[in-house]
Each structure stands twice: as structure tokens, then as C-alpha cells.
N, C-alpha and C positions, 0 to 999 in steps of 0.2 A: 504494500500500500504506500509506503514512504517513497519507493522508487517511482511509482506511477504518479503520485501527487507532486513529486518534484519535477517530473517531466511534462505533465499536462499543461500547466500554466507557467511560462517563463517570461519574466519581464526583465530585459537586460538592464544592468546597473551601469551608470556612467563612470568611465574611467577605470573599469576593471573588466575581467573576463567573466564575471559572475552574473547572477540573475536572481530576482525574487521569485519565490515559489511557495507552494502549500506544504512542502515536506516537513518543515519545522512543526507545523500544526499536528501532523501525524506523530512525530517524535514525542511531542508533549502529551498527546492523547495516550500514547503507549506508556509514558511515565505515570500518568494518572491511573491507568488500568492495570498495568503489568509491574509497576514499581521500577526501581533504579536499574536492575539488571535487564529487564525487558526494554527499558528506555535506552540503555546502552546498545543492545543488540539491534533494535529497530532503527535507532539513530545512526549508528556506525555502519551497519551492513546495508540497510536500505538506501541511505544517502550516498554511500560510496558506489553502490551499484548504479545509481542514477548518473553519477559522474562518469563512470565507465561507459555506459550506454549512450551518453550525450557527447562524448568526445573530450571530456575534461580529464583524461587519463592521468595527467600529472597531479591532479588533486585527489585521486583515489586514496592513497595512504593518509594524506592529511585529513580528508573528510572522515575516514574510518575512525581516527582518533578524536578529532574535534567534535563531530556530531555524536559519536558514541558518548563522549564525556558530557555533552550537552544533555542528552537523555538521562545519563546517570545522575548528573547534578540536579536536574529537575525532579527526578524520582526521589532522590535523597531529601531534597528540600520539601517536597510534598509530604514526606513522612513526619515532618516537624509540626508543632502546634500552629505556628504562623503560616506554614505552607498549606495546612488543611483549612485554616480560616480565611486566608487571602492567597489563593493559588496564583493570582496574577503576579505576586511578588516572586514566588518560586520560579515560575516560567520565565519571567523577565530577567531574573538574575542569570538563569541558564542561557537565555538568548543573548545577553550581553557578553557572557563568557565566550559564546560561540564567535562573536564578532572579533574579540581580541585573540581567541584561539587561532583564527585564520590569519590575523595580522602578523603574528610572529613568524610563521614560515614564509609568508608573502614578502617579508622584508628581505629574505634571502633570494627570493625569486625576482622581485621588482625594485628593491632598494627603497628609497624614500617615497617612491610612487605608491607603495603599499598603504600609505596613510589614506589615500583616496578610497580604499575599499571599506574603511571603518564605518562611515555613515550608512552605506548600503547594507552592510552586514548587520548593523544595529537595527535598521528598519526591518530586515528579514527576521531577525530574532524576535523583535517586539511584535511584528505582524503575526508570527507563529504563536507567541505567547497569548495575545488577545484572542485570536480566532480559536485557539484550543480551549481556553477557559470558557468562552461563549458556547462552543459546541459541546464540550463535556458537561457543562451545567444544563444545557437543554436536554442532552441524552439522559442525564441522571434524573432530571425531573420527569422525563417520559418513562421512567422505570426500565430503560433498556438494559441496565446492569443488574437487574434483580431477577 
């Protein structure tokens, strides 16, 4: 599902080779439903497979780690009291981690130009955070998980 949602809608980000997509929403939904380990697996493997299939092969190992940790962090934070009460905080922190998680290897790839990817990646992470909380809340109220 992560792979498909990453590939279905792709909005190119200015100044980078990246794009906005719905993949982070799926990663965070997995963290809600499956916990930190499930979040890691769904985030890491689903997102890196999307990179492989869309020609971003140089990002596959980076995405495996960064998106895997994004799901793990979200799942870990969602297990805390604040995460359960205000899941937008947990998913937003994980989304912001993702942005800076990509920035570090991109500095080796693009030098100072890597700074240009930070705003787009933050938007990606926060978009995923907001949409996942809205969708999860709606699904939970609809008793989908019961």
C-alpha cells in the first residue's frame, strides 16, 4: 500500500529530485495500527520499493533507513500518553525527523544545495502527519478497527 500510494500521486518539489506523495500517510497509519515495528517495516520497505520502481534507485538504501525510522519513531511516540492524546504531535515529530533524515545524506550527494530539499520534505512529512490523523480518526470512529 505504501508503494502504491507513493507512486499514485507525485507532485515534484522545486529544487530537488523529490516529490510529495501519500506514502507518509500510509506509514503513519501503519504506526497507528501495527505499532513501531510495523511502522518501520511499512515505512522502510514500502517506500524504498517505490523509489526502486520510480527510478530513484540511488535513494533506495537511504529511504529504507529514513522512512523505516520515521515509522518506528511515530509508532514509539504513539505509545506514549501524549502520543495517544495528541497523535498529530507524534506524527509531526516523525515527519520532521524524516525531512532532516534525508538532509544528511543529501549533503553528500548535493552539497549545500541539499538545504533546498528541507522545506519540501517538511511539507511531505507534515502532509502525511495531518492526513493520517484525519483518516485514522475517521476509520476509528467508523469502528473499522473493532
